[in-house]
Structures are given as C-alpha cells and as structure tokens.
C-alpha positions as MATLAB code, in Angstrom:
seq = 'MKQPNEFIPAKSCEVCPTADGSQTLYSNSVQEHYHSTFGALQESRHIFIQAGLLEAYRRKTAGTNPSLKVFELGLGTGLNALLTILEAGKLQLNLSYDCIEAYPLSPDLIKALNYPALFSEQDQNKAAAVLDFIHSAKWNVRHTEPASHTTFTKFRGDFALFELPQSYDLVYWDPFSPEKQAGMWTEELFASMYKHMTTGSILVSYCAKGEIRRRLQRAGFGVERLQGPPGKREIIRATKE';
ca = [
       0.000    0.000    0.000;
       1.327    3.441   -0.912;
       1.837    5.558    2.178;
       2.015    9.346    2.591;
       5.384   10.629    3.699;
       4.358   13.368    6.109;
       1.803   14.406    8.686;
      -0.655   17.172    7.910;
       1.246   20.236    9.210;
      -0.233   22.416   11.923;
      -0.473   25.397    9.570;
      -2.900   23.455    7.350;
      -5.594   23.307   10.055;
      -7.160   25.677   12.545;
      -8.336   24.703   16.038;
     -11.977   25.759   16.439;
     -14.306   25.740   19.457;
     -17.640   23.940   19.222;
     -20.903   24.555   21.054;
     -20.424   21.856   23.723;
     -17.011   23.177   24.797;
     -14.995   20.597   22.882;
     -12.733   21.574   20.007;
     -12.433   20.486   16.412;
     -10.154   21.256   13.493;
     -10.910   23.102   10.291;
      -8.988   21.791    7.289;
      -7.897   24.672    5.079;
      -7.197   22.314    2.187;
     -10.512   20.413    2.336;
     -12.415   23.464    3.613;
     -14.423   21.458    6.108;
     -14.443   20.838    9.856;
     -13.450   17.446   11.250;
     -16.523   17.455   13.546;
     -19.790   19.283   13.967;
     -19.444   22.851   15.232;
     -22.610   22.192   17.256;
     -20.466   19.942   19.474;
     -17.626   17.620   18.536;
     -17.846   15.511   21.686;
     -21.618   15.113   21.726;
     -21.652   14.299   17.989;
     -19.093   11.529   18.439;
     -20.877   10.112   21.483;
     -24.306   10.236   19.842;
     -23.369    8.626   16.521;
     -20.482    6.317   17.234;
     -20.954    5.345   20.892;
     -24.721    5.396   21.464;
     -25.956    4.429   17.979;
     -22.877    2.347   17.192;
     -20.856    0.775   19.990;
     -23.639    0.293   22.527;
     -26.016   -1.138   19.914;
     -23.341   -3.502   18.583;
     -22.549   -4.502   22.168;
     -26.231   -5.279   22.756;
     -26.455   -7.368   19.584;
     -23.151   -9.206   19.775;
     -22.259   -9.820   23.382;
     -24.710  -12.356   24.764;
     -22.409  -14.598   26.773;
     -19.689  -14.439   29.381;
     -16.786  -13.149   27.297;
     -18.050  -10.173   25.278;
     -15.922   -9.072   22.335;
     -16.235   -6.708   19.388;
     -14.158   -5.985   16.307;
     -14.393   -2.358   15.206;
     -13.155   -0.667   12.034;
     -12.996    3.100   11.565;
     -12.602    4.819    8.215;
     -10.897    8.121    8.975;
      -9.017    8.228   12.299;
      -8.741   12.024   12.158;
      -8.334   13.554   15.603;
      -8.795   10.180   17.305;
     -11.894   11.289   19.212;
     -14.008    8.292   18.148;
     -11.225    5.875   19.043;
     -10.675    7.602   22.395;
     -14.339    7.386   23.402;
     -14.623    3.796   22.193;
     -11.581    2.543   24.088;
     -12.692    4.290   27.287;
     -16.227    2.869   26.968;
     -14.863   -0.611   26.264;
     -12.951   -0.426   29.529;
     -16.145    0.399   31.432;
     -18.016   -2.452   29.735;
     -15.141   -4.904   30.294;
     -15.333   -5.535   26.571;
     -12.646   -7.388   24.642;
     -12.196   -4.817   21.895;
     -10.237   -5.043   18.672;
     -10.011   -1.625   17.004;
      -8.601   -1.152   13.502;
      -8.581    2.158   11.654;
      -7.137    3.685    8.514;
      -5.959    7.225    7.826;
      -4.407    8.524    4.620;
      -3.400   11.912    6.010;
      -2.475   11.769    9.714;
      -2.471   14.931   11.781;
       0.756   16.322   13.181;
       1.496   15.805   16.900;
       1.247   19.575   17.424;
      -2.345   19.591   16.198;
      -3.311   16.698   18.454;
      -1.728   18.373   21.482;
      -3.666   21.566   20.742;
      -7.039   19.840   21.198;
      -8.705   19.907   24.621;
     -10.189   16.400   24.682;
      -8.704   15.092   27.972;
      -9.957   18.198   29.808;
     -13.546   17.353   28.820;
     -13.642   14.380   31.176;
     -14.156   14.291   34.931;
     -11.084   15.105   36.980;
     -10.564   11.456   37.903;
     -10.684   10.399   34.216;
      -8.569   13.146   32.658;
      -5.246   11.374   33.096;
      -6.699    8.166   31.678;
      -8.121   10.021   28.655;
      -4.799   11.762   28.050;
      -2.940    8.445   28.231;
      -5.321    6.748   25.777;
      -5.160    9.661   23.325;
      -1.369    9.572   23.461;
      -1.456    5.801   22.930;
      -3.653    6.219   19.834;
      -1.478    8.805   18.154;
       1.948    7.523   19.199;
       1.261    3.915   18.138;
       3.373    2.790   15.198;
       1.569    2.311   11.910;
       0.588   -1.144   10.640;
       1.528   -2.802   13.947;
      -0.930   -4.341   16.427;
      -0.693   -2.826   19.909;
      -2.434   -3.430   23.235;
      -3.753   -0.472   25.232;
      -2.663   -1.194   28.840;
      -5.721   -0.069   30.808;
      -8.540   -1.534   28.693;
      -6.533   -4.327   27.019;
      -7.906   -3.142   23.669;
      -5.948   -4.405   20.687;
      -5.388   -1.468   18.359;
      -3.995   -1.190   14.844;
      -3.879    1.899   12.686;
      -3.154    1.552    9.004;
      -1.729    4.363    6.940;
      -2.941    4.653    3.371;
      -5.855    4.987    0.960;
      -8.881    2.892    1.925;
      -9.794    2.398   -1.738;
      -6.517    0.458   -2.154;
      -6.651   -1.279    1.221;
      -7.222   -4.990    1.813;
      -9.143   -5.417    5.051;
      -7.391   -7.875    7.400;
     -10.481   -9.362    9.082;
     -14.275   -9.167    9.399;
     -15.872   -6.604   11.703;
     -18.875   -6.297   14.003;
     -19.024   -2.490   13.897;
     -17.888    0.089   11.348;
     -17.493    3.835   11.863;
     -17.803    5.483    8.441;
     -16.351    8.906    9.161;
     -14.449   10.476    6.259;
     -15.082   14.045    5.121;
     -18.457   14.667    3.488;
     -19.442   13.289    0.063;
     -19.112   16.801   -1.350;
     -15.488   17.001   -0.224;
     -14.359   13.361   -0.411;
     -16.653   11.700   -2.938;
     -14.358    8.718   -3.480;
     -14.972    7.483    0.069;
     -18.754    7.218   -0.423;
     -19.061    4.952   -3.451;
     -21.264    1.899   -3.755;
     -18.137   -0.120   -4.555;
     -16.496    0.757   -1.235;
     -19.691    0.004    0.676;
     -19.901   -3.382   -1.074;
     -16.284   -4.134   -0.191;
     -16.945   -3.225    3.438;
     -20.095   -5.371    3.457;
     -18.043   -8.433    2.529;
     -15.816   -7.850    5.560;
     -18.595   -7.558    8.133;
     -20.155  -10.297   10.229;
     -23.865  -11.138    9.963;
     -25.883   -8.707   12.081;
     -23.039   -6.193   12.241;
     -23.651   -2.474   11.815;
     -22.190    0.559   10.081;
     -22.894    4.028   11.458;
     -22.315    7.395    9.833;
     -23.211   11.041   10.245;
     -24.281   11.318    6.586;
     -27.950   10.481    5.942;
     -28.262   11.849    2.406;
     -30.712    9.917    0.242;
     -28.169    8.889   -2.379;
     -25.782    7.560    0.296;
     -28.610    5.507    1.821;
     -29.465    4.090   -1.596;
     -25.842    3.151   -2.272;
     -25.699    1.304    1.033;
     -28.922   -0.520    0.187;
     -27.634   -1.515   -3.245;
     -24.496   -2.842   -1.539;
     -26.720   -5.169    0.519;
     -27.316   -3.278    3.769;
     -30.584   -2.703    5.549;
     -30.584    1.020    6.371;
     -32.406    2.914    9.104;
     -32.499    6.626    9.787;
     -32.024    7.686   13.399;
     -32.376   11.015   15.152;
     -29.174   12.997   14.859;
     -27.223   14.988   17.448;
     -27.768   18.750   17.845;
     -27.436   20.477   14.487;
     -28.160   17.334   12.453;
     -31.680   16.035   11.821;
     -30.766   12.432   11.009;
     -27.921    9.920   10.963;
     -27.830    6.422    9.493;
     -27.265    2.957   10.837;
     -26.840    0.182    8.284;
     -27.053   -3.520    9.139;
     -25.616   -6.524    7.344;
     -28.648   -8.807    7.492;
];
C-alpha cells in the first residue's frame, strides 16, 4: 500500500471551538471541519458510541466473554477511538479496534485539542494516556492499550486500495463529506466493506443523504435513519442482514 510521507502540518488546520465546549479542526485544504461545530464531543458520542458501539454490544455480546471488532474509516483527531476505548474499559469488553488514515495529523495539532480536559477530573489522566497511545502507536503494527486491554492497529494509506485484514462487528464510516471526499462514499467501497462484516453487524455514519442511503442498500445493507445529534436532523445505521 502506498503511504504518505508526512503528517498534515499544523499550519494546514485551525483549532476551532464547538458549542459543547470541545474543540475540532478546520482543514484549510478540504475546507471542512473534522466534527460538527454544534459539538464535537456530543456528535461523536451520539453517533459512534450510542448508535454504534452500545447497539453492537447489545447485539453481539450475549455470553460471558463479550468481544467486538471495530473498524474506523478516517481516524482524524482520534476522538471516536478515544471514546470507544474508554467505553470498552467500562463495559469490560474485549475490543479489537482497527482504523485507517491517509493523512495523519501532526502531533502539534493533536496536542492543541482539549479532549482530555472534557472528562471528569478522575478520568482526565486516563483520557490523556489513551489519546497519546492512539497517536503515538506505530503504523501497521498491532498494539495493546494497557488499561482496557484493547488491541489497536492503525493503518496508513488509501482505503480504496486497502485490503481489510479481518471481518468486523461495527464500522465507523467517518471520512469528510461526500461533497469534499466523494471517493470514500461509493457503492463499490460500501460493497467491499459489506463483505468484511459479520452477519448482524452495523455501520454508522453522520451522513444520511438519500443517495448515500441508496448506495448502502444496493451494496446489501438494511438502512435505518435515526435522530441525529444537535445540528443534524438524522444519521444512518446500516445492518448486514
């Protein structure tokens, strides 16, 4: 897989406040924010934790040794991964988390974000340690996060050229919007992802546009529209039936 040579430099993005007190980045090259300006933290929790992780946990973890395999398209700031790993620790969930990013952010940009400070005082150090673990982990190598025992692998490259290493129970589809990154929202990519998901597994995304729903359906998914977080009327959850 072809890999980019450099991180996205700090000068290419601007740190922006959002309505819930959390921060996001604005990409000057893409001309789009990484998260909703109505609240980065509450958007991530609503879509990827509540509609995604907790629903997949409910569906997949009947038994004494619960486990989930998660794949994220678009690591970005690492906020989704951070929240997922912390929640997995609370649930005592055996979590495998794989993600891919073509254009990783520079360490300076990550350090500029206020994510650890958003947690309770007793959890701030843990959140800071997990965020550092996510972004300092070597590429294309499987790691184990010490506190939650999550196995974590981040792949560096273009998802359209990527061969998925396993099948997944939960997928976070979180690239930039179809208007800005059309190649990440094709029926062909959805069909490829479908083949690497377990029966009953789910894909969640912030984008509920009609054409995106139809592409998911043509790829084989059953698609439902759910209430969105503040500032967004709907989100989607797709199921491999």
